[in-house]
C-alpha positions in Angstrom: 13.1 -0.5 21.2 11.6 -2.0 18.1 9.0 -0.3 15.9 8.2 -3.9 14.6 5.3 -6.0 15.4 5.5 -7.8 18.8 4.5 -11.3 19.7 0.8 -10.6 20.0 0.6 -8.7 16.9 0.7 -5.3 18.2 2.8 -2.3 17.2 2.6 -0.4 20.5 -1.0 0.2 21.2 -2.3 -0.6 17.5 -2.9 -4.0 15.7 -4.2 -7.1 17.4 -7.0 -9.3 15.8 -10.5 -8.2 16.4 -12.6 -10.7 14.2 -16.0 -12.4 14.3 -16.0 -16.0 15.9 -16.6 -17.5 12.4 -13.2 -16.3 11.2 -11.3 -17.3 14.5 -10.1 -20.7 13.0 -9.0 -19.0 9.6 -7.1 -16.2 11.2 -5.6 -18.6 13.9 -4.4 -21.1 11.1 -2.9 -18.1 9.4 -1.1 -16.9 12.5 0.2 -20.4 13.1 1.5 -21.1 9.7 2.8 -17.7 7.9 6.2 -17.4 9.5 6.9 -20.9 9.0 6.0 -20.8 5.5 7.6 -17.5 4.6 10.9 -18.7 6.3 11.1 -22.0 4.5 13.9 -22.1 2.0 11.6 -23.8 -0.7 9.2 -20.9 -0.4 11.8 -18.3 -0.6 13.3 -20.0 -3.5 9.9 -19.9 -5.6 9.0 -16.5 -4.2 12.3 -15.0 -5.3 12.2 -16.8 -8.6 8.9 -15.5 -9.4 9.9 -11.8 -8.2 12.9 -12.0 -10.5 11.5 -13.7 -13.7 7.8 -12.9 -13.6 7.4 -9.5 -11.8 10.6 -7.9 -13.2 12.6 -7.3 -10.0 14.7 -5.7 -8.9 13.0 -2.4 -9.7 15.6 0.4 -10.4 16.7 2.9 -8.0 16.9 6.0 -10.2 18.7 9.1 -9.5 16.2 12.1 -10.6 18.7 14.6 -11.5 16.4 17.6 -12.5 14.1 16.8 -9.5 17.3 16.8 -7.2 18.2 20.1 -8.7 15.0 21.7 -7.8 14.7 20.4 -4.6 18.5 20.6 -3.5 19.1 17.2 -2.6 20.2 13.9 -4.0 17.0 12.3 -4.8 16.4 8.9 -5.8 13.2 7.3 -7.0 12.4 3.5 -6.3 10.7 2.6 -9.5 8.0 0.4 -8.3 5.9 1.6 -11.4 8.1 -0.5 -13.5 7.0 -3.9 -12.0 4.8 -6.3 -13.9 1.1 -4.9 -13.5 2.5 -1.6 -12.9 2.8 -1.4 -9.1 4.4 -2.6 -5.9 1.3 -4.6 -5.3 2.5 -7.7 -7.3 5.1 -8.5 -4.8 2.4 -9.2 -1.9 0.0 -10.9 -4.2 2.8 -13.4 -5.3 3.6 -14.2 -1.8 0.1 -14.6 -0.4 -0.9 -16.7 -3.3 2.0 -19.2 -2.5 1.0 -19.0 1.1 -2.4 -19.9 0.1 -1.3 -22.8 -2.0 0.7 -24.2 0.9 -2.1 -23.8 3.5 -4.3 -25.9 1.0 -6.7 -23.1 -0.1 -8.5 -23.5 -3.4 -10.2 -20.1 -3.7 -9.0 -16.4 -3.6 -10.7 -13.4 -2.8 -9.3 -9.7 -2.6 -10.3 -6.2 -2.3 -9.2 -3.2 -4.2 -9.4 0.4 -4.4 -7.2 1.9 -7.2 -7.6 -1.5 -8.8 -3.8 -2.3 -8.9 -4.1 -5.0 -6.0 -7.0 -6.3 -7.9 -5.0 -6.6 -11.0 -2.0 -8.1 -9.2 -4.0 -10.6 -7.4 -6.0 -11.5 -10.6 -2.7 -11.7 -12.5 -1.4 -14.2 -9.9 -4.4 -16.2 -9.7 -4.2 -16.8 -13.8 -0.6 -17.7 -13.3 -1.5 -20.2 -10.5 -4.8 -21.5 -12.0 -7.0 -20.3 -8.8 -10.4 -18.8 -9.0 -10.5 -15.3 -8.1 -13.2 -12.7 -6.9 -12.2 -9.2 -6.5 -14.6 -6.7 -4.5 -14.3 -3.1 -5.7 -16.5 -0.2 -4.8 -18.7 1.1 -7.6 -17.3 4.5 -7.3 -13.9 3.0 -8.0 -15.3 0.8 -10.8 -16.3 3.9 -12.6 -13.1 5.8 -12.0 -10.7 2.8 -12.6 -12.3 1.4 -15.5 -9.2 0.1 -17.4 -8.0 -1.8 -14.3 -11.7 -3.4 -14.1 -11.2 -4.5 -17.6 -7.8 -5.9 -17.1 -9.1 -8.0 -14.0 -11.9 -9.4 -16.1 -9.5 -10.1 -18.9 -7.3 -12.0 -16.6 -10.5 -14.2 -15.6 -11.3 -12.5 -12.1 -14.9 -12.0 -11.1 -15.2 -8.3 -10.1 -18.0 -7.7 -7.8 -19.2 -3.8 -7.5 -20.1 -2.7 -4.1 -22.9 -0.3 -3.6 -22.9 0.3 0.1 -21.4 3.3 1.8 -19.6 5.7 -0.4 -18.8 2.7 -2.6 -14.9 2.8 -2.2 -12.3 0.9 -0.5 -13.8 0.5 3.0 -16.9 -0.9 1.4 -15.1 -3.4 -0.8 -13.2 -4.4 2.1 -16.5 -5.1 4.1 -17.8 -7.2 1.4 -14.6 -9.2 1.1 -14.7 -10.0 4.7 -18.4 -11.1 4.4 -17.4 -13.5 1.5 -14.7 -14.9 4.0 -17.2 -15.4 6.6 -19.4 -17.5 4.4 -16.6 -19.6 2.9 -14.0 -20.0 5.7 -12.7 -23.3 4.9 -11.4 -23.1 1.3 -11.1 -19.3 0.6 -7.8 -17.3 1.4 -8.3 -13.4 1.7 -5.5 -11.9 -0.1 -5.5 -8.5 1.8 -3.7 -5.9 -0.4 -2.3 -3.7 2.3 -0.8 -3.6 5.9 -4.3 -3.5 7.4 -6.6 -6.1 8.9 -6.2 -8.5 11.8 -2.9 -9.8 12.8 -0.9 -11.4 11.1 -1.9 -9.5 7.8 -0.1 -6.2 8.6 3.1 -8.2 9.5 2.9 -10.6 6.8 2.1 -8.0 4.0 5.1 -5.9 5.3 7.5 -9.0 5.2 6.4 -9.5 1.6 7.0 -5.9 0.6 10.0 -5.7 2.4 11.9 -6.6 -0.7 11.7 -3.1 -1.5 13.9 -1.7 1.0 16.1 -5.1 0.8 16.9 -3.9 -2.8 17.3 -0.1 -1.6 20.2 -1.3 0.7 22.3 -2.8 -2.1 21.4 -0.2 -4.7 22.4 2.6 -2.4 25.5 1.0 -1.7 26.2 0.7 -5.6 25.2 4.4 -6.0 26.3 6.1 -2.9 28.9 3.8 -1.2 26.4 3.3 1.9 23.3 1.2 2.3 21.2 3.8 4.0 19.6 7.1 3.2 19.1 10.1 5.3 15.3 10.4 4.3 12.8 7.9 3.1 9.5 9.0 1.5 6.5 7.1 0.6 2.8 7.6 0.4 0.5 6.3 2.8 -3.3 5.0 2.7 -3.4 1.4 4.1 0.4 1.5 3.9 1.9 -1.5 2.2 4.4 0.6 -0.3 5.3 2.5 2.7 5.8 -0.6 4.8 7.9 -2.2 2.3 10.0 1.0 1.8 10.9 1.4 5.4 11.1 -2.2 6.8 14.9 -2.6 7.1 15.3 1.0 8.2 12.4 1.2 10.7 14.8 0.8 13.8 17.5 2.7 11.9 17.6 6.3 13.7 20.0 7.6 11.2 17.0 7.4 8.7 14.2 10.0 8.6 10.8 8.7 7.7 8.3 11.0 5.9 4.9 9.5 4.9 2.2 11.5 2.8 -1.4 10.8 3.3 -4.4 12.0 1.3 -5.4 15.5 2.6 -8.2 15.4 -0.1 -9.6 19.0 -0.2 -8.1 19.8 3.2 -7.8 18.4 6.8 -10.1 21.4 7.7 -12.9 20.3 5.5 -15.1 17.1 5.5 -13.5 15.9 2.1 -10.2 14.4 3.5 -8.7 10.9 3.9 -5.9 12.3 6.1 -6.6 9.5 8.9 -3.6 10.0 11.0 -4.4 13.8 11.4 -8.1 13.2 11.9 -8.4 9.7 13.2 -9.1 8.4 16.9 -8.4 5.0 18.4 -10.9 2.6 17.1 -11.3 -0.8 15.4 -11.8 -1.3 11.7 -11.5 -4.4 9.6 -10.1 -6.6 12.4 -7.5 -4.2 13.7 -7.3 -1.5 16.6 -5.8 1.5 14.9 -6.5 5.1 14.0 -9.9 5.7 12.5 -11.9 8.4 11.0 -15.0 8.4 13.0 -17.7 10.6 14.8 -18.5 11.1 18.5 -20.5 7.8 18.6 -17.7 5.7 17.0 -19.6 5.5 13.6 -17.0 5.5 10.7 -16.9 8.9 8.8 -16.6 8.6 5.0 -13.1 9.7 3.8 -12.5 11.3 0.5 -9.4 11.6 -1.9 -9.0 12.0 -5.8 -6.8 9.0 -5.3 -8.8 5.7 -5.0 -5.9 3.8 -3.4 -5.5 6.2 -0.4 -9.5 6.6 0.1 -9.6 4.9 3.3 -10.9 5.8 6.8 -8.3 3.7 8.6 -4.4 3.2 8.6 -2.0 0.1 9.1 -1.1 -0.4 12.8 2.5 0.0 12.0 2.0 3.5 10.6 -0.5 4.6 13.3 2.4 3.4 15.8 5.1 5.3 14.0 3.1 8.5 13.6 2.0 8.5 17.4 5.5 7.9 18.7 7.2 10.4 16.3 9.0 8.0 14.4 7.7 9.0 11.2 6.5 12.5 10.0 3.2 12.3 8.4 1.9 15.1 5.8 -1.6 15.6 4.6 -1.2 16.4 0.8 -4.3 17.8 -0.9 -5.5 16.8 -4.2 -4.3 19.8 -5.9 -0.8 19.3 -4.4 -0.8 15.8 -5.6 -1.9 16.4 -9.1 0.7 19.4 -9.4 3.4 17.2 -8.1 2.5 14.6 -10.7 2.7 17.0 -13.6 6.1 18.3 -12.1 7.7 14.6 -12.2 6.2 14.1 -15.7 7.7 17.3 -17.2 11.1 17.1 -15.1 11.8 13.2 -15.5 9.5 11.8 -18.1 7.6 9.6 -15.5 4.0 9.6 -15.0 3.2 8.5 -11.5 0.1 6.9 -10.0 -2.0 9.5 -8.1 -1.1 7.6 -4.8 2.6 8.1 -5.4 2.0 11.9 -6.5 1.1 12.5 -2.8 4.7 11.5 -1.8 5.9 13.8 -4.4 3.6 16.6 -3.3 5.5 16.5 0.3 8.7 17.8 -1.4 7.9 21.3 -1.4 7.5 21.0 2.4 10.9 19.4 3.0 14.3 21.1 3.9 17.0 19.3 2.7 20.9 19.7 3.0 22.5 19.4 -0.7 24.4 16.2 0.4 21.2 14.5 1.8 20.4 11.1 0.2 16.5 11.0 -0.2 14.6 7.9 -1.5 11.2 8.2 -2.5 9.0 5.3 -3.6 7.0 5.6 -6.9 4.7 3.0 -5.9 2.7 2.9 -9.3 2.4 4.1 -12.7 0.0 6.7 -13.9 -1.6 5.0 -16.8 -4.7 4.4 -14.8 -5.1 7.9 -13.8 -4.7 9.5 -17.2 -8.5 10.7 -17.4 -8.3 12.1 -14.1 -5.1 14.1 -14.7 -6.5 15.1 -18.1 -10.0 16.1 -16.5 -8.0 18.3 -13.9 -6.1 20.0 -16.6 -9.0 20.8 -18.8 -10.8 22.3 -15.6 -8.1 24.7 -14.9 
C-alpha cells in the first residue's frame, strides 16, 4: 500500500478535482503536463541550480543539543527558515514559476496567509520578469505588514480581501475568481498541498527536496538515512508534505503533525481541521473541512496566519484517517511558549507556524537514542510583534 497520490488524483478517499467548468481546460492542461515537465532533465537542471545558487539550498540539518537534552532524544532541526525569503515556500514558488513559463503562461497569481508564500512568489516573479498579483486577507495584511511591504517592494500587486473573516480561505477564494476570469494566460501558484489535482501532488513533489536532503544529511550525522520520528506543522500542508515525502511509505518512521488548536478544540476559536473537520469540498478538493450541519464552512481561528485555514491537504487528511500520521492540536499559548523556549535554548526564533510543531514536543515520549527531525518551516521575524504583544500581556 502506498500513501502517495493515485492515478486519478486521490489519496484514499481524499483529493480529486472539483472545479467550475471555466477552469476545466486550465486544470486539465496542468494535469497533462506537470509530470512531464518536472521529470524533464532540463527542468531539473534549472530547478536545482536555482535552489542551490538562488534559494541557498541545502538547508542545514542542525543537532539541537539543549533541546535534545530537555526532551531526551536526538533532535535535529531542518532549517527551512534559512532559505532565501525565510521559509520553505521558495522551493515551490521557483518550481511552479518554471512550470508556468514552460506552459507559456504570462501572468502569475497567488494567495497568501502569513505572507511567506506571497513573498516567495513575488520574489520569483521579480527574478523571472513576470507580473504578479497576490491575494491576502485584510486581517492578515494587518498582522503581517512587513511581508506586505516586501511583496510591494518586489513589484507585486497585493490585493487585500475583505470577505469572510479576511484570512487565507478568503484570499484563496479571490485568487480562484481571478483565475476564472483569466484562464488562458494566467498561472495560479498555489502555496500549499491543497486545491484540485494535480496541485497537492505537484507542490509535494517540489517540496520533496526537504526529505531528499534529510536522507543524505542523516547519513552524514547518524550513519543511516531515516529518522525514528518526523515532526512538522500542518495547515494546508506543504512543509509537512516535503518533510515526509520520501518516508511516507516507510513504516520505520513515525509521522507526527501539529495543527493549529487556537484557543482549544472545545472552543469555537480553532483551526484544528483534522480534529474538527468532516468530509467536504473546499477549493477544488475533497478533504476534511470545518463546516456546520448544513455544510457551510465554519470560520477557523489561529494566532498563526499560515495555519488559519478551514481545510487540510488531501494527503494529510488520508494520513490522519488511516492512522499513518499522529496529528496533535497545539493551542496558541503552547505554540508561543514553544517559540520562546527554542529562542532561549538554541538562539533560533521560529515562525509561529513552526512553533506549533515545537509545541508538540512536550506531548511526545522518546527513547534516548531516538532520532527526531523537526522542520522549522520559517523564521520568526514576521511574527515579532505578535510575540512581543503576547509577552507584554502576560
